[in-house]
C-alpha positions in Angstrom: -15.5 -27.0 -14.9 -17.4 -24.3 -13.1 -18.3 -23.2 -9.6 -21.1 -21.1 -8.1 -22.3 -20.0 -11.6 -21.7 -20.9 -15.2 -19.4 -17.9 -15.8 -16.9 -18.6 -13.0 -14.1 -21.1 -13.7 -12.2 -23.0 -11.0 -9.3 -20.8 -11.6 -7.4 -18.3 -9.4 -5.8 -15.0 -10.4 -2.7 -14.1 -8.4 -1.6 -10.5 -8.2 2.1 -10.2 -7.3 2.7 -6.6 -6.5 5.3 -4.4 -4.8 9.0 -3.7 -4.9 10.7 -6.4 -7.1 13.4 -6.7 -4.5 14.5 -10.4 -4.2 11.9 -11.9 -6.5 14.6 -13.4 -8.8 15.8 -15.5 -5.8 12.4 -16.7 -4.7 10.2 -17.1 -7.8 10.8 -20.9 -8.1 9.8 -21.3 -4.4 6.6 -19.3 -5.0 5.8 -21.2 -8.1 6.3 -24.7 -6.5 4.3 -23.7 -3.4 1.2 -22.5 -5.2 1.3 -25.4 -7.7 0.1 -27.4 -4.7 -3.3 -25.7 -4.8 -4.0 -28.0 -7.7 -5.9 -25.4 -9.8 -4.6 -23.4 -12.7 -3.4 -20.0 -11.5 -3.1 -17.0 -13.7 -0.3 -14.7 -12.5 -0.4 -11.0 -12.9 2.6 -8.8 -12.0 3.0 -5.1 -11.1 6.5 -4.8 -9.9 8.4 -1.7 -9.0 12.1 -1.5 -9.9 14.4 1.6 -9.8 16.1 0.6 -13.1 12.9 0.0 -15.0 12.7 2.0 -18.2 12.9 1.8 -22.0 16.4 0.4 -21.9 16.4 -3.3 -20.8 19.6 -3.7 -18.8 20.8 -7.0 -17.5 19.0 -6.7 -14.1 15.7 -6.1 -15.7 16.2 -8.9 -18.2 16.9 -11.3 -15.3 13.8 -10.1 -13.6 11.7 -10.5 -16.7 13.0 -14.1 -17.1 12.0 -14.9 -13.5 8.5 -13.5 -14.1 8.2 -15.4 -17.4 8.8 -18.7 -15.5 5.3 -18.3 -14.0 3.7 -17.8 -17.5 1.9 -14.6 -16.5 -1.2 -13.2 -18.1 -0.1 -9.6 -17.4 3.2 -7.9 -16.5 4.2 -4.4 -15.7 7.7 -3.6 -14.4 8.0 0.1 -13.8 9.2 2.9 -11.6 7.1 3.7 -8.4 3.8 5.3 -9.5 4.0 9.0 -8.8 1.9 10.0 -5.8 -1.2 12.0 -6.8 -2.4 14.2 -3.9 -6.1 14.6 -3.6 -6.7 18.1 -2.4 -10.4 17.4 -1.8 -9.5 14.9 0.9 -8.8 17.2 3.8 -9.8 15.2 6.9 -6.7 13.0 7.3 -5.0 12.4 10.7 -1.5 13.8 11.3 -0.3 10.2 11.7 -0.6 9.9 7.9 2.1 12.5 7.3 4.8 10.9 9.5 7.7 9.4 7.8 7.0 5.8 6.8 10.4 4.2 6.0 14.0 5.0 5.0 12.8 6.9 2.0 11.3 10.3 2.2 7.7 9.0 1.9 5.2 9.6 4.5 2.7 6.9 5.6 0.0 8.2 3.2 2.3 8.1 0.2 3.7 4.6 1.2 0.2 3.1 1.5 -0.9 4.9 -1.7 2.0 3.5 -3.6 1.4 -0.1 -2.5 -2.3 0.2 -2.9 -2.0 1.7 -6.4 0.1 -1.2 -7.6 -2.7 -3.6 -6.3 -5.3 -1.6 -8.2 -3.4 -1.6 -11.4 -2.9 -5.3 -11.1 -6.6 -5.8 -10.5 -7.3 -3.8 -13.6 -5.3 -6.4 -15.6 -7.3 -9.2 -13.9 -10.6 -7.5 -15.0 -9.4 -7.0 -18.5 -8.5 -10.7 -18.8 -11.9 -11.6 -17.5 -13.6 -9.3 -20.0 -11.6 -10.6 -22.9 -12.2 -14.3 -22.0 -15.9 -13.8 -20.8 -15.4 -15.5 -17.5 -14.7 -14.6 -13.9 -12.0 -16.0 -11.6 -13.4 -17.8 -8.5 -10.8 -16.0 -6.4 -7.9 -13.6 -6.5 -4.7 -13.8 -4.4 -2.3 -11.0 -3.6 1.3 -11.7 -2.9 4.4 -9.7 -1.8 7.1 -10.6 -4.3 9.8 -11.0 -1.6 8.4 -14.0 0.3 9.5 -17.6 0.4 7.9 -20.8 2.0 9.9 -23.2 4.2 7.4 -26.0 3.8 4.2 -26.7 1.8 1.0 -25.1 2.9 -1.1 -27.6 4.9 -3.9 -29.4 3.1 -6.7 -27.9 5.3 -5.6 -24.4 4.4 -5.3 -25.3 0.8 -8.9 -26.5 0.9 -10.0 -23.2 2.3 -8.1 -21.3 -0.4 -9.7 -23.5 -3.1 -13.2 -23.1 -1.7 -12.8 -19.3 -1.6 -15.8 -18.8 0.7 -14.1 -16.2 2.8 -10.7 -14.3 2.9 -7.6 -16.2 4.2 -4.8 -14.0 5.5 -1.6 -15.2 7.3 -0.8 -14.9 10.9 2.6 -13.2 11.5 4.7 -10.3 12.6 3.2 -6.9 11.9 4.6 -4.6 14.5 1.7 -2.2 15.0 1.7 -1.7 18.7 -1.5 -1.9 20.6 -3.7 -1.4 17.5 -5.6 -4.2 15.8 -3.8 -5.0 12.6 -3.7 -7.8 10.0 -0.8 -9.2 8.0 -0.5 -7.6 4.6 2.1 -9.8 3.0 -0.5 -12.0 1.2 -4.2 -12.6 1.0 -6.5 -15.2 -0.7 -9.8 -13.5 -1.5 -13.2 -14.5 -2.9 -13.7 -12.6 -6.2 -16.1 -10.1 -4.7 -13.9 -9.3 -1.7 -10.9 -8.8 -4.1 -12.7 -5.8 -5.6 -12.7 -4.1 -2.2 -9.2 -5.3 -1.1 -7.3 -4.6 -4.3 -9.0 -1.4 -5.1 -8.6 0.2 -1.6 -6.7 3.1 -3.1 -10.0 4.4 -4.5 -11.0 5.4 -1.0 -8.3 8.2 -1.2 -8.7 8.9 -5.0 -12.4 9.4 -4.6 -12.3 11.1 -1.2 -14.2 14.4 -0.9 -13.8 15.6 2.6 -13.5 12.8 5.1 -11.0 10.0 4.4 -12.5 6.5 5.2 -10.2 4.7 7.7 -6.5 4.5 8.5 -3.6 4.7 6.1 -1.4 2.2 7.8 -1.6 -0.9 5.5 -1.9 -3.4 8.3 -4.6 -1.4 10.0 -6.3 -0.8 6.7 -6.9 -4.5 6.2 -8.7 -4.7 9.5 -10.9 -1.8 8.4 -11.6 -3.3 5.0 -12.5 -6.7 6.4 -14.3 -5.7 9.5 -17.7 -6.7 8.2 -16.4 -9.9 6.6 -15.9 -13.3 8.0 -12.2 -14.1 7.4 -9.7 -16.5 8.9 -6.1 -16.1 9.9 -4.0 -19.2 9.1 -0.4 -20.2 9.9 1.2 -20.0 6.5 4.8 -21.2 6.6 6.6 -18.3 4.9 9.0 -15.6 5.7 10.3 -12.5 3.9 13.6 -12.5 2.0 15.8 -9.5 2.0 19.1 -9.2 0.1 21.5 -11.9 1.4 19.2 -12.7 4.3 16.2 -14.9 5.0 14.2 -13.5 8.0 13.5 -16.8 9.9 13.0 -14.9 13.2 9.9 -13.5 11.6 8.6 -17.0 10.8 8.5 -17.7 14.5 6.4 -14.7 15.4 2.8 -15.8 15.0 0.8 -12.7 15.9 0.8 -9.0 16.1 -0.5 -8.0 19.5 1.8 -6.7 22.2 -0.4 -8.3 24.9 -0.3 -12.1 24.5 2.7 -12.2 22.1 3.0 -15.6 20.5 6.3 -17.1 19.4 7.1 -20.5 18.0 10.7 -21.5 18.2 9.8 -24.6 16.1 8.7 -22.4 13.2 11.8 -20.4 13.3 14.0 -23.5 13.4 12.0 -25.1 10.6 12.7 -22.0 8.5 16.4 -22.0 9.3 16.7 -25.7 8.5 14.9 -25.3 5.1 17.0 -22.4 4.0 20.2 -23.6 5.8 20.6 -20.1 7.2 20.7 -19.0 10.8 18.9 -15.8 11.6 21.3 -14.0 13.9 19.4 -10.9 14.7 18.2 -10.2 18.2 14.7 -11.2 19.1 12.4 -8.2 19.3 12.1 -6.9 22.8 8.4 -7.6 23.2 9.0 -11.3 22.3 12.3 -11.7 24.1 10.9 -13.7 27.1 9.3 -16.3 24.9 12.1 -16.3 22.3 14.5 -17.4 25.0 12.3 -20.2 26.4 
């Protein structure tokens, strides 16, 4: 069947990109959750793993087996793409050069690495479309370290299927007073996916003034500022090694003013995974966490 034009099939591409992390523990959860969409989904993977290389050790073999469970159309498991500095891009704020995480990367390098994986995944999507002479109706992007604690509600599934505008999740972002959006996943109309998943081009092609912020969560706000999009409560959380972050599931927005916390969501997550999140509630949510 077709939708919108004769060359677009009712089919979604899903780009799973980022650090492979805990994917071997969550892949079945992801597969089951998105099977509920009721459309065929073609999965594409660009996963970073520190042990990736020509020799396939046991860890990489286990990761490849998990990826194969989703019958992917394209797979890359590799080391972090090496950052390529654009010397023509000179007008970047000092904020971009502050340390981003526990690694030695600054914010520009961290955003570039994540955005480059998305672009390389989108390249695989386009190649599949060209080989098959069709276009996907929509493209999703998913962090490989998430898990769902209940099915996505039917109204949200309808919006994902219709693909008339981007759907992004509510949730904890920790970006202070700035306006940010959740970057753990997105469900995008095909045209919007070109902009979202190729955002690294704004740095690669920069010649003088860089367009917008390098903080990924602020970047989404910048990319979608002229687009009608909707934030939905998607019942997921992140999974770290030996820990499911159910406290995160209860935090429903990013803004310091008007912090919104749902004890029910946190408890629903804990019940599903049978795991208590014993970390302290973040200070800005402490009052509502304790209610």
